[in-house]
C-alpha positions as MATLAB code, in Angstrom:
seq = 'MPRKNEPTERQCAVTREVRPIEDLIRFVLDPDGQVVPDLKRVLPGRGVWMLANRTTVCAAEKDWKKVFGRGFKGDVRVLPGLADMIDGLMERQTLQALSITRKAGELVTGFSKVEAALRRDPVAGLIHASDAADDGVRKLAAVIAASDRFADGLEVVRLFDSDQLDLALGRSNVIHAALLAGQASENFLARVRDLKRFRNYTAADDEQSNA';
ca = [
      80.363   43.086   36.378;
      82.758   43.236   33.402;
      83.152   46.571   31.699;
      81.731   46.961   28.205;
      83.429   44.781   25.559;
      85.558   43.003   28.190;
      85.668   39.184   28.441;
      83.191   37.594   30.830;
      85.614   34.753   31.602;
      89.244   34.648   32.667;
      91.865   32.008   33.404;
      92.929   31.408   36.989;
      96.660   32.050   37.321;
      97.005   29.155   39.780;
      94.723   26.345   38.582;
      94.609   27.452   34.904;
      90.835   26.946   34.914;
      88.749   29.294   32.787;
      85.880   30.617   34.872;
      83.334   33.484   34.874;
      84.888   36.603   36.363;
      82.262   36.498   39.139;
      84.137   33.435   40.451;
      87.508   35.172   40.414;
      89.525   37.872   42.146;
      91.478   40.354   40.047;
      94.897   41.597   41.155;
      96.802   44.617   39.865;
     100.084   46.346   40.672;
     100.185   49.606   42.578;
     102.670   52.345   41.565;
     105.339   50.722   43.765;
     104.998   47.340   42.048;
     103.102   45.732   44.932;
     100.331   43.242   44.213;
      96.954   44.488   45.454;
      93.479   42.943   45.139;
      90.990   44.757   42.914;
      87.758   43.366   44.376;
      85.556   45.707   42.357;
      87.465   44.961   39.139;
      87.822   48.632   38.225;
      91.478   49.557   38.827;
      93.592   50.386   35.757;
      96.450   48.287   34.498;
      97.175   44.687   33.682;
      95.249   42.192   35.793;
      96.034   38.747   37.128;
      93.012   36.619   37.986;
      92.509   33.673   40.302;
      89.731   31.700   41.913;
      88.106   33.656   44.721;
      88.877   31.315   47.590;
      91.447   31.299   50.358;
      93.036   28.018   49.251;
      93.902   29.382   45.812;
      95.140   32.738   47.105;
      97.339   31.023   49.704;
      98.793   28.811   46.967;
      99.560   31.903   44.897;
     101.114   33.639   47.903;
     103.326   30.613   48.588;
     104.631   30.592   45.013;
     104.220   34.306   44.388;
     107.328   34.842   42.291;
     106.108   32.295   39.762;
     102.392   33.124   39.833;
     102.474   36.913   39.967;
     105.847   37.349   38.277;
     104.622   35.334   35.312;
     101.244   37.029   35.274;
     102.627   40.566   35.394;
     105.688   39.690   33.303;
     108.176   41.290   35.634;
     109.360   41.871   39.185;
     106.611   42.297   41.751;
     106.238   42.524   45.523;
     103.713   40.602   47.616;
     103.202   41.510   51.260;
     102.762   38.568   53.658;
      99.172   37.784   54.621;
      97.554   38.463   51.248;
      94.685   36.049   51.932;
      94.033   37.636   55.319;
      94.010   41.069   53.706;
      91.398   39.964   51.183;
      89.296   38.312   53.881;
      89.306   41.532   55.885;
      88.382   43.650   52.862;
      85.535   41.333   51.908;
      84.240   41.201   55.467;
      84.297   44.992   55.681;
      82.444   45.339   52.380;
      79.839   42.835   53.546;
      79.220   44.731   56.760;
      78.988   47.988   54.812;
      76.344   46.352   52.612;
      74.477   45.337   55.761;
      74.530   48.934   56.958;
      72.950   49.981   53.665;
      70.049   47.546   54.201;
      69.185   49.422   57.392;
      69.332   52.784   55.631;
      67.122   51.367   52.863;
      64.501   50.260   55.404;
      65.035   46.596   54.551;
      66.154   45.404   57.989;
      64.280   44.460   61.154;
      66.156   43.805   64.420;
      65.154   42.368   67.784;
      63.800   38.884   68.477;
      60.115   39.839   68.698;
      60.182   42.032   65.598;
      62.076   39.391   63.647;
      59.597   36.727   64.706;
      56.695   38.941   63.610;
      58.388   39.689   60.279;
      58.832   35.971   59.605;
      55.098   35.485   60.073;
      53.888   38.327   57.851;
      56.566   40.131   55.806;
      58.485   39.252   52.618;
      61.690   38.130   54.328;
      64.724   37.509   52.102;
      67.107   36.278   54.773;
      67.798   35.910   58.471;
      70.828   37.039   60.464;
      71.949   35.593   63.782;
      74.982   36.850   65.653;
      77.609   34.109   65.806;
      77.412   34.382   69.602;
      73.594   34.236   69.707;
      72.055   31.888   72.273;
      70.934   28.562   70.840;
      67.439   28.954   72.283;
      66.596   32.052   70.246;
      68.047   30.537   67.083;
      65.973   27.372   67.528;
      62.762   29.312   68.136;
      63.145   31.335   64.969;
      64.086   28.218   63.021;
      60.838   26.642   64.232;
      58.845   29.613   62.926;
      60.484   29.196   59.530;
      59.898   25.440   59.487;
      56.222   25.892   60.343;
      55.558   28.356   57.534;
      54.632   27.399   53.985;
      56.137   30.719   52.883;
      59.650   29.312   53.288;
      59.108   25.923   51.658;
      62.292   26.437   49.641;
      64.237   27.433   52.740;
      65.576   30.788   53.886;
      69.149   32.003   53.711;
      70.591   32.331   57.215;
      73.754   34.302   58.002;
      75.940   33.652   61.057;
      79.234   35.192   59.998;
      79.396   38.115   62.426;
      79.348   38.463   66.188;
      77.087   40.886   68.020;
      79.801   43.541   68.350;
      80.284   43.583   64.573;
      76.540   43.794   63.989;
      76.208   46.603   66.550;
      78.923   48.621   64.842;
      77.584   48.054   61.331;
      74.021   48.974   62.268;
      74.711   51.732   64.772;
      72.663   49.959   67.428;
      73.359   48.015   70.588;
      72.811   44.341   71.347;
      71.904   43.217   67.818;
      71.486   39.443   68.017;
      68.796   38.624   65.453;
      67.778   40.495   62.299;
      65.495   39.861   59.345;
      66.315   41.058   55.846;
      63.226   42.281   54.032;
      62.954   41.709   50.293;
      64.646   44.441   48.285;
      67.738   45.339   46.297;
      69.850   46.278   49.323;
      69.135   42.918   50.958;
      69.998   41.068   47.759;
      73.264   42.993   47.493;
      74.144   42.098   51.088;
      73.353   38.412   50.552;
      75.487   38.392   47.415;
      78.388   39.744   49.479;
      77.749   37.046   52.075;
      77.942   34.333   49.418;
      81.211   35.768   48.101;
      82.691   35.846   51.600;
      81.579   32.281   52.309;
      83.088   31.104   49.044;
      86.368   32.805   49.853;
      86.407   31.137   53.258;
      85.726   27.765   51.639;
      82.389   27.338   53.386;
      80.560   24.125   52.576;
      76.929   23.070   52.970;
      77.971   21.241   56.137;
      79.443   24.449   57.555;
      76.180   26.276   56.872;
      74.135   23.566   58.553;
      76.386   23.680   61.614;
      76.326   27.487   61.860;
      72.554   27.615   61.362;
      71.774   24.852   63.864;
];
């Protein structure tokens, strides 16, 4: 969120669009004059803003002398792989947010427990490992489809493989998980949406990953 008395919109340094800061990534210079992403929008100094998606960041990286040099009004340095760096940071933050849902008691893991939660608990979202077997995914999708409680649909996340989920949750063989309604779950899902946007996910991508 913007700090007090700061603008709620900024202009993208690449496309020149004016957008809410929630749709943008802020960049600053470190003490050595290197461009670094300020994902939390809290670092001091002059900021350069751009749309929070890989396509825009890659365009800025390709023409970095013009984009960042103009934005910072001077000589700057940009390390190769800026978009990959941001992707990794966002993925790590998302997994950290997932870990917090477990600590907050807002996460249920294991096929049977997830199935039971879908039938009786206030579920805010569903997680499948990207390497989950299709059979388990279809069975849980059928439970959702058969319930009037999810008439508006349920957000399903398939961004992480089982090894990543195991590490984030401190458990082994995490394939399916249910997010119970609560602030920690909402924070995690917000991170998921940001990561999907950065990776240029579309509705078609979601349908394919959730099939």
